[in-house]
Residue, then its C-alpha position, 0 to 999 in steps of 0.5 A: m418104196s413099194k414093190k409095185v413101184l419097183i415093178i413098174t419102174g423095172a418094166g419101164l426101164a426094160i421097155g424104155f431101153v428097147e424102145a430107145l435102141i429102136y429109135y436110135n437105130l432108125g435114126k442112124k439108118g440112112t435112106n438106102e442103107k440096110f438096117k443094122f443094130q447098133i448100141p450108142k457109145g460113150q456120152e450118148l449111151i449115158k444121156t439115153t440111159g438117164v432119160i430112160i431112168a427119168t421117164s421110168l421113175a415118172t411113169a411109176a410115180l404117176s401110176n402110183v398117184l393115180e392108183n392111190m386116187i382111185v383106191d382111196q375113193p370112198n365107195l360111191k352109192p348110186i342116187i336113187a330118185 
C-alpha cells in the first residue's frame, strides 16, 4: 500500500470520526436540551468506527483509482485544423 493511500485513509479516518461524533451528538440532543458532547458506548461505538473505517478505505481506493486514471493518460495534443 502506498504512502498516498495511507495518508488519505488516515485523514479520512480522523475527519470521519469527528464528523460521526458531530452527527451522533446532534441526533442525541433533544429539541429543548442544551447541547452536550457525548461519545457513543459499546456496540454503537464499534458500529460507528466500522462504518468510518469502511468509508475511509473506499475514499482512499477511489482517490487512488481516479488519480491513476488521470496520471496514466498519454499526453494529449490539440488538433490543429
